C-alpha positions in Angstrom: 0.0 0.0 -0.2 1.4 3.4 -0.8 0.6 6.3 1.6 -1.3 9.2 -0.1 -0.2 12.6 1.1 -2.6 15.4 0.3 -2.7 19.3 1.7 -5.8 21.0 1.4 -6.8 24.2 2.7 -9.9 24.0 5.3 -12.5 26.5 4.2 -14.8 27.6 7.0 -17.9 29.8 5.9 -18.4 33.1 7.1 -21.8 32.3 9.0 -20.0 29.7 11.2 -19.2 30.9 14.7 -15.7 30.6 16.1 -16.6 31.9 19.7 -19.3 30.8 21.9 -22.3 33.5 21.9 -24.9 33.7 24.6 -27.2 35.4 21.7 -26.1 36.8 18.3 -23.6 39.6 18.9 -23.2 39.0 22.6 -20.5 36.7 23.5 -17.7 36.9 25.8 -15.9 39.9 24.2 -19.2 41.0 22.2 -19.6 44.7 23.5 -19.0 46.1 20.1 -19.4 43.0 17.9 -22.6 43.6 15.6 -25.1 40.9 15.1 -27.3 40.0 12.0 -29.2 43.2 12.4 -26.2 45.5 12.8 -26.6 46.2 16.4 -24.3 45.7 19.2 -24.9 44.6 22.8 -24.0 48.2 23.6 -26.7 49.4 21.1 -29.3 46.9 22.7 -28.2 48.4 26.4 -28.7 52.0 25.4 -31.9 51.2 23.5 -33.2 49.2 26.7 -32.0 52.0 29.1 -33.9 54.9 26.9 -37.0 52.8 26.9 -37.2 52.3 30.7 -37.2 56.1 31.1 -39.8 56.5 28.9 -43.6 57.1 30.0 -45.1 53.5 30.4 -48.6 54.3 31.9 -51.2 56.7 30.2 -54.0 57.9 32.2 -57.2 58.6 30.5 -61.1 59.0 31.3 -63.5 57.5 29.1 -66.1 59.7 27.7 -69.3 58.1 26.1 -70.6 60.6 23.6 -73.9 58.5 23.1 -74.6 58.6 26.8 -78.1 60.3 27.8 -77.2 63.7 29.5 -79.1 64.6 32.6 
């Protein structure tokens, strides 16, 4: 039997992750790493912080225009 020596370059596609990620764009060092929607973990944190400071409850009174008037 003869030994066959072949060398070839291993091709890794772009969509394969080399590091572990908790969620896309957020891994061990994923603060500035962009996810599929071009958002980094820092962008998400900023957006969540601004949303938490917005008004969450809206007070209103119901007015029925068809109710009989006294």
